[in-house]
N, C-alpha and C positions, 0 to 999 in steps of 0.2 A: 448099891449105888451104880447105876449105869452112867458112864461118862458120855454125855451128849455135848460135843464140842465142835466148833467150826473146823472145816477140813484142813486149812493150812496149819492151824495150831495142832490138830491131831497128828499130822505128819511130823511136825517138829518135836512134839512131846511124847510120841509113842513109846520111846525107850523108858521114859519116866513112868508111864502107866504100867509098864511091865515089871517094874522093880518091886521088891518085897515091901518097901515102906509104903508104896501106894496101896498095896493089898491091906496094909494095916489101917490106912485111912478109911478104906471101904468098910472093913470089919468094925472099926470104932463107930462109924456113923450108923451102921446097921444095928449094932448093939445098943446104942443110945436110943434109937427109935423103938427098938423092941422093948426097952425099959420104960417106954412111955414119955421120954423126954422130947421136948419141942426144939427143933433145930432150925436156925435161920442162916441164910435165906432159904425159901422153899426149894426143894430139889431141882426143879427146872431152871432156877436162877443161880445155882452155885457157880456155874461157869459163864455167867452173863458178861463179864468183862471180856472174855475171849470171844464169845459169840458176837459181841457188839463191835469188836475191833480186831479184824483179822491180822495175823502175824505180819504180813507184808504191807499193811496199811498203817502200822503204828508209827506215830511221830513223836509223841510225848508219853512218858510214863509217870504217873503219880502213884505213890506207894502209901497205903494206909496199913494199919496194924491188924484189925479184925472187923467183921461186920458189926453194925448196930445190933444190939441184943433185945431191943424193945419190940413189942408187937407191931408188925406191919412195916417196920422201918427198913430192914435190909433188903436190897434188891440186886446184890451181886456186883455193884459198882462202888468203889470206896468213896466215902463222903456223900454219896447220893441217897436220896430217899424218894419214894413215889410221890406223885403230885398231890395226893390227898393227905400227906403226912406233914406235921409241923417241921419247919426247917431247923435242923440241929444247930447248936451254938457254934461249932467249928465251921460249918458251912456258911453260917451268917458272916463269920469273920472272913472267909474266903471271898464272899460277895463284896464285903467292905473293901478288901484289897483290890479286887477287880475295879471297883468304882474309883479308888484312888489312883490306880495304875493306868487304867485305860478309859476312865470316865463312863463305864458301863453301869447303867441302873440295874439293880438286882431284880430278878424275876420274883414272882409271887409263890414260887414252889422250889423244891430242892432236887428235882429230877435232872441229872447231868447226862442223860442219854445223848443229848445233842453233841456233847464233847466226845463221847465214845464213838459216835458215828463218824467223826472227823479224824479219828486216829489217836485219841487220847486214851491210853490204856489205864483204866482206873482199878488198880490192882491192890487188893488187900493181901497181906502176907499170910493170913489164915483165911480160908474161904468159907468157913462155917463157924458157928458159935451156938452155944446152948442158950435158950431163952433166959434173959435176965442174969446171965453169968459171963461177964466180960472176960475175954481171953481164955475161955474154958477149953478151946480146942487147939491151943498153941502147941501142945505136946503130942498131937496125934500124927504129925508128919507133914502138915501143910507147909511149914517153913522150908523144909527140904524141897518140896515141889516148887514153891514160888521163887526160891533162890535159883533153882534151875531155869525158871522162866526168865529171870533177870539176866542170868549168865548167857543164855542162848540168844536173847535179844542183843546183848552186848557183842557177842561173837559173830553173829550172822547178819546184823543190820549195821548201817552207818548213819551218823549224824542224827541220833535220837537225842531228845532232851529228857533227862531224868530229874524230877522234882522230889527232893528228899526233905520232908517236913518233920521236924522233931528228931530226938536222939535215936529212936528205934529205926526210923527210915534211913537216917544217916549211916547206920551200920552197914547198909546195903551197898555203900560206895565201893567197898572192896571187891564187889562182884562185877564192877563196870570198868571197861577200858576207857579211861578218861582222855586218851589220845584220839579216840574215834567218836566220842559223844560228849555232850555238854551236861555237866552235873550241877544243878542248882540246889543249894542247901539253905534252909531257913528254920526258924523255930516252928513248932507245931501251931496250927491255927486255933487250937483250943483256947478258950478264955483262961485256962489254968496257966498258960504261958505268959500271961500278963501283957498281952499286946505285942510281944516281941516279933510276931509274924509280920506285923504291918510294916510296909515300906520295902519288902523284899523285891517287889516288881518282877516277879517271876514270869508273869504272863507276857509282858512286853519283851522281856529278855529272851523268852522262848521263841517268840515270833521273829525277833531280830536275827537270832541264830539260824532259824529255819530259812529265812530269806537269803542269808549269805550262802547257803548250801543249795539253793534252787528249789527248795521245798515250799509248797504253798503254806502260808501261816494258818493258824487255827482261828476261827471266828469264835471268840470266847463269849460273845453275847448269847444269852439264853432267853428265848421268848417264853 
């Protein structure tokens, strides 16, 4: 696995790429592919979140658990799917909250690239998954890598908004300096949470916070 990643992220993360655990990630992915297993997202999209949102442009961080594991769904951005793919239930609920919070009508697709281009880092804790096997790569070292990403953002940036949805994401709060950043917590948008996500108003809260720090708000509307 060759790491093709945006320049500012490469500079910040080079020490992680050089550590033994990252060599284990590489070896695990190579071994899986050699065994004929299908891995998502496709290789060029594994670091899509980083390539879409440079380190110094990040405003908001949304943390997911691992990529979608169905055919054609994963694109390297958490909660996002390509335009020709059916919108997953969790993303449908995110769109419902956007409508309730900001009055934004949902788009006809699930591609969140427009958010990423504005500084919303759509980070999955695990960057790869085996086809039809949820959380299958949680033990190969990705959590160590993405924890480092969160910690480095917390230490080297100021006034970021971290959206932690669900118990898994909330565990990442310990990596964040809450005196320097806004942490917003809510239930997971999955239907399995019974609608507890609704009413969190994270999108308006994020923009209000960014405005108080002189940072341009995010245009959450997706065309």
